[in-house]
N, C-alpha and C positions, 0 to 999 in steps of 0.2 A: 168290716174294713177298718184298717188302722187309721186313727185320726191323730193329728198332731196339733197341739196348741202351743203358741209361742208366748203366752202370757205367764204370770207368776205361777209357782208350784200349786198343784191341786190341794196340797195340805194347807196352803195359805190362801185358799180361794177368797176369803173375806179380807185379805190384807191388801190395801192399796199399794200398787207397785211403787208409787212415788215415795212412800215411807219405808220401802224395803231396801233402799240402796243410797249410796252417796256419790258414786262415781259413774254410774251408767245413766242412760236416757233412752227414749224411744228411737233415737237416731242410730243406736248401736245394735248390732246383731252378731251372733257367733256362727262360725262354720267349724265347730269343734267335732272331734270324733267322740262318740259315746259308746264305742264298741267294748272297751275294756272296763267291765263292771267290777268295782273293788269291794263293794258291800251292798247288802240289800236288807230291807225290813218290810214285813208284811203288816198291812193295816186294813183289816176288815175286807178282805178280798181284793186288796190293791197292793202294789209293790212300789216302794220308794227305793231308788237305786242311786249309788254314787259312782260316777265314772271319773276319768282323770281330770277333766276340766269342768265338770258340772254335775248337777243332780237332775234325775228325771223321775217322773211319777207315772206309773203304768196302771190304768184301770182295766182289769181283766175282762169285765163284762162288756165294756163298750169299745175297748181297743184304744181309748184316748191316751195320748202321751203328752205330758207337759214337761218343759225343761226350764231349768234355772241355772244361769251361769254368770260369769263376770259381766256379760253384756246386759243383764237385766236384774242384777241384785247382789250376787256374790262379790266378794272383794279380792279374790285371788284365783289362781289356777294351780295345777299340780296338787290335787287332793290326795292325801295319804291315809285318811281315816274318816269314818262316818258312823253315826248312829242316830236313831230316831225313836221317840217315845210315842206310840200310837194313842196312849191315853191323854197325854198333855199336849200332843201335836207340836212338840218341840224337837228340832233337829240340831245336831252339832256337827260341824264340818271342820276337819283338821287338815292342815296343809304341810307341805314339805318344809316350808320356811318357819314353822312353829306357830303360825297364827291360827286363829279360829274364827268361824262365823257361827253365831247363835241365831237360828231361824225360829221365830215364834210369831204368834198373832200380833205382837207389838212391832214387828219389823225384823230387820237383820242387823245384829250388832256385831261389829268387828272387834275382836280381842287380840291384841298383840303382846300383852304383858305376861307371856308364859313364864312361870318362875324358873329361873336358871340359877343353880348353885354357884357361889363364888369359886372361881377356879375351874369351873366346867367349861371346856372348850370343844366339846363334841357336837354332834348334829342336833339341831333344834327340831328335827322332823317329828311330827306327831305320828307315833307308830300305830296307835289303836285308841278307840273311844268306846266306852260302854256306859249307857245311861240306865240308871235305876231310879225311878221316881223323879225327883227334882235334883238329883245329884248325878254327876258323871265322873268316872275315873279315867284320867288321861295317861296313857303310856308314852314314854319318851326315852331318849338315850340316857337320861340321868336317873330314871326311876318312874315314880307315879305322882300325880297331883289330883286333888279332888276339886271339881268345878261345880259351883252352885248355879243351876240353870235359872232359878228365879231371880237371884240378885245379879246374875251374869258376871260373876267374879270368882277368882280362885280362893279356895280355903287352904287346907293343909297340903303340904308336899313332903314326900319322902324321897330323899336322895340316896340311891343305892350305892353308897361309897364304902369300899372295904379295901384296906391296904393301899390307899391312895388311888384306887382305880374305880371308876364309875361303871356300874353294870346296867345295861338297858333292860327296861321292862318291855318284853315283846308284846304282851297283851295283859289286860287286867279286867276284873269284874267285881262288882259289889254283891255279896251274897250274905244275907242276914245283916249283921253289923260289922262284917269283916270285908276287907279288900284282899282279894287273891290275885297275885301276879305271877305270870310264868316268865322265866328268864332262861338263859343258857346254862344256868347251874341248878335250877330247881323251881318247884312250886312254893311260893312264899306268901305269907299272910300276916295280917295285923288288924286288930279291931280299930274302928275309927274313934280313937280316944286321944287323950292329951299326949301320949307317947308315940302316936302314929308317925310323926316326922323323924323319930330317932331310929335309924336303920338297925342299930344293934339290938333293938327290942323286937324286931321282926322274927318270925319263925319260918324255918325251912321245913315245910310239911313233907316234901318228897324231893330227894336229890335227882337230878337228871337235866337233860336239855329239852325244854318244852317250848312250844311255839304258840299255841292257840288256847283260848279259854272263853267260856260263856256260861251264863246261868239264867234260869227262869224257873224257879221251883226246884230244880236240881242243878248241880255244878258239874260241868264236863270240861276236860282239857285234853291236850294231846302233845305227843312228841312228833317227830317226822313220820313215824311208822306205827304208832300205837295210840289209840284213844282210850280215855278213862272216864268213869263216872265216880264222883267223890262223895262218899257217904260217911258221916260221923268220924271223919279223920282217916278213913280207909279209901285208898284208890283201887278200884276194880277195873281191870282192863276190859274193853269191849271185845266182842267175839271175833271181829274181823281184823285181818292184818292189812296195813296200808303201805303204799310205796312212797308217797310224798304228800303228806297232809297239807292242804292249802288253807283250810278254815274249819272251825267248829262253831255251829250255831245251835242254840237251845231255844225252843219256843214252848208254848204251853202243852204241846202234845208229842214233840219229837226232839231227838238229838240228831242233827244233820252233820255228817262229816264229809267234806269235799276233799277228794283224793285225786288231784290233777284232773283227769277227765271222767272220773266216776264219782257218783254221789251215793253215800250209804245213809240210810235212815234207821234209827233205833227208837224204841219207845223210851219214856222217861225212867223206866227201870233198867235200861241198858240192854234190852232184848232186841235182837236184829229184826228189822221189818223188811227192808227191800234195798235193792241197788238199782241205780239208773245211770246209763251212759249217754252223754250228750254229744259224743263223737268229736270233742275238742276239749282243750284245756279250760278249766273253770277256776276262778278265784274264790267263789263262794256259792252257796245254795241255800234255799229255804223251802218250806212247804206252805201251801195254801190249801186247806182242807186235806184231801188225799193226794193232791198233785205236787210234784217236785219241780221247782224252777231253778235253773242254773244261771249264775252270773258269770258269763264267759269272758275270756281274754280278748276275743276277736269278733264276737257277734252280738253283744249286748245281753239282754235276758233271753233265755231259751227255755221252752217248755218240753215236755216229754215227747211231743210230736215233731220236734225239731223246728218249730216256728220260732222266729226271733222277733224281739220287740226292743226298739230303741229309737231315739230321734235320729233322723237321717243326717249323715255327715261323712267326711272322708274316712278311709280305713284306719289311718293313724293321725296323730296331731302334727307330726313333722311336716313342715312346709318350707320351701326355699324360694321358688319363683312361680308366678301365676301368669298364664296366658289366657286372655279373654277373647272370645270370638263368637260369631253367630248370634243367635237369640239367647242370651243369658247362659252361654256355655263357657266352661273353663277347664283348663288342664293345670294341674299343680304338680311341680317337681319337688323332690325331697332331698336333694343333694347337700353335701356338707362343705363348710368353709371354716378356717381357723384364722383369726386375725383378719388380714386383708386378702388372704390367699384362699383360692379353691383348694380343697384337700382331697387326696385319693383315699383317705381313711373311710372305710365303708360303714354304714349304719348296720349293726348286727341284725336288725329287724328286716333289712332288705326291702324298704318300702316302695321303691320304684316311683310310679306317678299315680295320681287320682284324676278321675274325669267326672265332671258334672254335666249332664246332658240337657239341662234346663229345668228338669223336674226332680231328678234324684242323682245321688252319688254312685258311681260305678268304679269298682276296683278290678283291674285285670287279673284273672286267675293265673296268668302267666308268671306273676311274681310270687305266688303262694307256693312255698316249698322249692322254689328254684335255687339250685346250688351256685349259679353264677352270682358274683357279688356286684350289686348295682349301686352306683352313686350318681343318680340322675340329676344333673344340674339344670336341664331344660327339657320341655316337652311342648310341641306345637302341632297344630292341625294344618294339613295341606289345603290351601284355598282352592286348588285345582281338583283335588279328590279329598273332600272333607273327612271321609272315613279313614284316610291314611294319617296316622300320627307318627311323627318322628321324635325320638328323644336321644339325648346324649348320655353316655355312661363314662364318666370321668374317672378313670382308674388305670393303673399300670398293669393290672392283672389281666388274665384272659377274659374276653367279653367286653373289652373297651370299645370305644368308637360310637357310631351313630346306629340307632335301631329304627326299623320301620315296623309299625304294628297296624293291623286292620281292625276296624270296629264293626261289629255285627249288631245292628239295632235289635234284631229279633232275639238273640241270646243275651243281649246286653253284656257283651264281653269282647275282649280283644284277642286276636290271634297273631302270633309271631309271623313276620314276613321276611325280614332280612336284617343281618348285622353287617354294617360297613366298618371294617376295623381301621380304615384310613392309612394303613401301612405300619410297619414295625421297624423303622430305619435307625433307631438309636435306643440306648438303654432306658431313656425316660418314656419312650413311645409317644405317639401322637395322641394327646388327650383332648377329646371333644368337649367343648365348653358350652357354647350357646348357638341357637338356631334362629335365623332371621330371613324373612321374605322381603324382596324388593317390591316395587309397585307394579311389576309385571309378573309376579309370582315365581321368580327364581329364588331358590333356597340356597342359603349360605350357612356354613358352620365356621365358627372361630375355633382355632386349634392351638393348644398350648404345647410347648416342649416338642417342637418339630425340628427335624434336621434332614439334610439331603445326603449326608455321608461324605461330602466333599469339603464342607466349610464348617468352621466352629459354630456351635449352636449353644443352647437351644434357641430356635426361632419361634416367633409368633407366625402362624399361618392362617390362611383362609381357604376353605374348601367350597367348591361350587357343585351343586347336585345336577348331574346330567340326566334328564328324564329319559333320553333316548337309550342310554346304556344302563340306566338304573345304577349309577355309581357316582362317587364323589371324586372330583379332580382337585388336587391339593397344590396350592402355590405358597411357598415360603415368602415372607416379607423380606428375608435376608437381613433382618434386624434382630440382634441378640437380646430380645426382650423376654423370651421364655414363656411367660404367662399371657393370658388374654381373658377378657370378659365377654359376655354376650354383646353382640354388635347392635347398634341402633341404626336403622335405615332412615335417611332423610335426604330428599332431593338428589338422588343419584349416588350418594356416598354411604358407606358403612363406617360409622363412628365406633371405634374400638378402644376402650380403656385397657391399660396395661398395668396390672397391680404390682408387678415386681420391679418396675423401672419407672423413673420419673419422666414419663413420656406419654404420648397419646397418638393413636393412628387413625387416619381417615383412608379408607380403601375404596378405590373406584373400580368397579367391575364392569362398567360400561353397559349395565343392564343385560349382560349376557353371562353364560356359563363358560365362555371361552377364556381361560385364565392367561393365555399368552399375551394379551394386550392390556392386562390389568395394571394399575398403578397405585402406589400408596404414598401418602404424605405424612410426615412425622413432625410432631411438636415435642420439644424437649424442655429441659430446665431453662435453656436460653430464651424460650418464648414466654417465660413468666411464672412457671410453676415454682412453688416454694423450694428453696435450696435444700431443706431438710426432708422434703417429701420422698417417700419410698415408692410411690406409684399412684396411678389413677384407677378408680374403682367403678364409677357410675357416670352416666351421661344422659341428658335430656335436651331437646331442642324446643324452644318456646315459639310462640306465634310470630315473634319478630325475627326468627331465624338465628337467634343467639344460642350457642351451645353452653349449657350449664354442666360443668365437669367436676365431679366429686372425687376427691383424693383421700389419702390416708390421714392428712393433716389439714384439710380445708377444702374450700370451694373456689373455683375459678370460672369466669365467663369468657367465652370467645365470641365477640360480636360479629354478626354477619358471617356465621361459621363456614358456610359452603365456599364463599369466595375467599375468605381470609385464609383458610387452611391450605388452599391451593398455592399460596405463596408463603410457605412456612418461614422463609427468611425474614419476613416482615410481620408475621402474625404475632399478636400479643394477647395472652390470657390475663384477665384482670380480676382482682378480688372485689367483693361487694363491701363497700365501706359504709358502716352505719354510725350514727352519733350515739355515744354513750357518755353521759355526764359531761356533755360539752366537748368531748374528744372523739376523734375518728377512731373506729375500731373495726377490724376485719371480721366479717360475718363468718362464723364457724371456724375460726382460727384454731388450729391444733386439734381438730376433731375429725374423725373418720366418717365420710359420707357414704353410706351403704347404697342409697337409692334416691333418685330424684324423679318426680312425676309431675307433669303439667296438666292442669285441668282445663275445661272448656273456657274458663274465664282468664286463662294465662297465669293463674296463681300457681305457686310451686309447693308441692308436698316434698319434704326432705327428711329422710331417715338418717339419724345420727347414731352411730354405734354406742350403745349404752346410754343414750340421751333421749330416746323416744322419737317422736315425729313432730316436725314443725310445719305449719301451714303459713306460707309467706305471700305477701302481695306480689304483684307481677314483677316489680323491680327488686324485690328482696329487702326493701327498706323497712317493712312493717311485718311483725309477727302477729298474724291474725289468731292463730291457735297454736298451742303447744301441748300435745298429748304425751303422757307418760303412763307407765303401769301404775303409778301412784295416784293419778288424777283421772284415769279413764279405764275402759275395759281392755286396753292393750295388755296382752298376756306377758309381755317382756318389754324392756327398753331397747332391745336389739331387733328391729324389724328388717328382715332380709329383702322384702320386696313390697312395692306399692303399685297398685293398678287402679286407674279411674275409668269407670264406664261413663263416657262422655254423654251418652244419651240419657242416662238416669241421674248422673252425678254421684252414684254410689262409689265409695272408695274401699278397696280391699287391702288389708294389711296382712302380710304373711310373716310367720316366724316359726322357729323350731318348737314353740309351745302352742301352735295352733293359728288359725285364721279368724280375724274379726272384720266386720264391715262397719262403715260409717256412712250415713246418708248425708252427703254434702249438699250445699245450697245451690250449686252451679251445675247446670246441665244444658247442653245444646245452645250455647250462647251464639247469637247472630247479631247482625246490625239492627234487627227489629225486635220488638217485645215478644216474649212468650206468654205463658200463663202466669201473670203477676200474682204473687201470694204474699201476704203480710202475716207474720206470727211473732210472738203471741198477739192476739187481738180479740178482745180488749186487753190492755196492759194494766193489770191491777198491781200496784206497788207492793202490797202485802204478800202477794204470791210470786212476783217476778221482779227482780232488780237489775236485770241485764239490759242488753240492747235489743231493739226491735229489728228483725230481719225482713228485708223486702227482696224477694228473689223473682226470677223470670224476667229480669230487665234486659235491655239491649246491651251490646258489648260496651258502648259508651252511652251513658244516660245522664241528661241534665235534670236535676231534681229541685223542686221548690216545695216546701212544706208550709202551709198556711193555716191560720185558725178560721173559724166560721165567718169572721168578718172580712176575710180576704187578706189579712196582714201576714206578710212573710215572716215566719219564725225561724226558718233555717233554709239553707240551700247548699247544694253540693253537686259535684260531678262524680258519678259512680262508674267504675270500670270493672269489667269482668263478669257482669250479669247479676250482681247483687249488691245490696247496700245495707249497712247497719246504722241505725239512728240511736244515739244515746239518750234521746228524749230531752236534750238540752236545746235552748234557743241560741241565737247567734252570739249572745253575750256569755254563754257558758252556763246559764242557770237552767234548772229543770223547768219544763213547761207546766202550766197549771192543768188541773183536770179539765177534760173537755174533748171535743171532736176536732181532729186535724185532718186536712186533706193533703194528699201527696200528688203533685202535678208533675208529670214526667214526659220528656220528649227524647227521641234518640238523637244521635250526633248531628244529622243533617235536617232534623225537624220533620222528616217524612212519616214518622210513626209516633203515636201518643198513647199514654196510659194514665189512669188515675187510680188512687186507692184512698181508703178512709181508715183512720186509726183512732180508737177510743182510749183515752188515758184516764185512769182513776188513781189518784195519789192517796 
């Protein structure tokens, strides 16, 4: 049976995780895809593999799989190169942005100072890494660099500059005392000596366009269609012809050539041994004993019996919107947007949607090889028939509209049920955007670019799903707004942001699918939106009934939203004003608000385009946390969706570079106490210098902190289910070492709780 471990990599089993990272913690987890294996290395019957967003370690004899990602040690995503030395147990990870992670028994060191030549403006992407002993040769767009793995620093670099043009090193290897690099113009080499950095002293051993190279005892390289073994300055072609070589790997007993979906093995003399087909495209392959393992594009590691091995995760990393439902189940859509607009530009990989059934990720076979172009902006499960999943396909091409799929738990797959095209009444077509259920399980779809053929458009429309006829009934709002976002249902109204116009819609469907008596209420710039705003993008309603509306250049709040919006002539949306350096400043002014989510304690999670995620107090006056890709495991600073599981407090962040989770401190906040927990405890100053967190509190909690003599050292009123103590007394000075008691009552005094904190300075 396959076993999965979520702790640090097996190759680093003796490495304390706390020393292996600087931006992650046990609160973070990843939901990355590990299907696309880019590189592999064998280590005494085990395989170390690099995927797009992480490394995983597969022990063949036990089936154990261990993963390492930005959530528990690495510093980046978008891996582009990888190598590992089984003798020294050192790995080197290269990223598309040019940075490196050096993984060793000492920890994980982040290296960002890749040497770039003056005047070089090309890609910083690490194309390839090859480790020999304690040295690695790094291939990039400018040429090659030597990296010292012991000192964890760069040595010499050779910039392949000729005639004012830089030539990329596709791959390179160290063989003997020479570096051999393959480029689009030839196989080039140079001894590692004082003239190594001088490109004019390099030798072109063989002219041609070459892609891949590797060495271990022998040197082998390839073009797109021909493999070679290199002996004493002579290149001898391997006996097989290839169609599109993806990789060449040399180990102590074989030369392995990966040719799209077939893998060829040769002995180290260049004699043909065998060929294996894995039935799908592979990026790389290697041998373990007499067995061949393929690093596939879509299935992780695959053996000759077609068994697959990888950490569980979505099919791809692309993610746009998340729908949480049931017991730990979720649907993830993968659609696209550009700027503040949803876009009809389709992803060439046609990802569709992913489903997590509570224990494993499932990808509908319907999307594999389907020639219909899918741009899935939303996917939801029907509360009436949970096996029915509806999704929107936002496109102007054939296949647009809403789809219904049926899930079969036995086969763990979805089958197509129906496509509702919503009508084709104008050149832009009706583009399905988001799906929303009301509190009596009626399903509504927001529709962009609708028209009725009699009035100028395009209109924003709403469609109601009629279960009796199994069809959608469309009603135009008769407002020339064009676009729409996914609606939020709250107390009888559908709240709909309109990203192409400086306005906002509340739609009243009267809790029925009869569209003839529906009514919409419109807010415009006159209601207080910024004059320069181009549209509204996101919305959330908090526990007070206030609507938090995110736009392309800021945030607005509509107090008592349901009643206020029904009288749009007098409704006013207001900015949040915070104090900065003694002056009032508008919160998130001139920033695009992609998503807003409210947790169980009424705190707000806010995604800012390019600015990461903010965690705000209930009133927005205090920033409790600010996560970015630089200080946290977020894969990007553009998070397209945030969802909070209010039962557990877990927060899900979706992006086009993958999904990560954060275990929040607030879950199921009520007027009474839950399971009160204090951490860290004891608080040892030499190990921890932050604030002590107390969670599991009532929605409003009166707190008194006393010493062992009963003297009050601090007091507070905590709102939202948790409290952070900075270990200061009421005068602002840090308390002395000792035991402190936390005495707590809820708002009306009907429930009490106590806790004890040990402080060691």
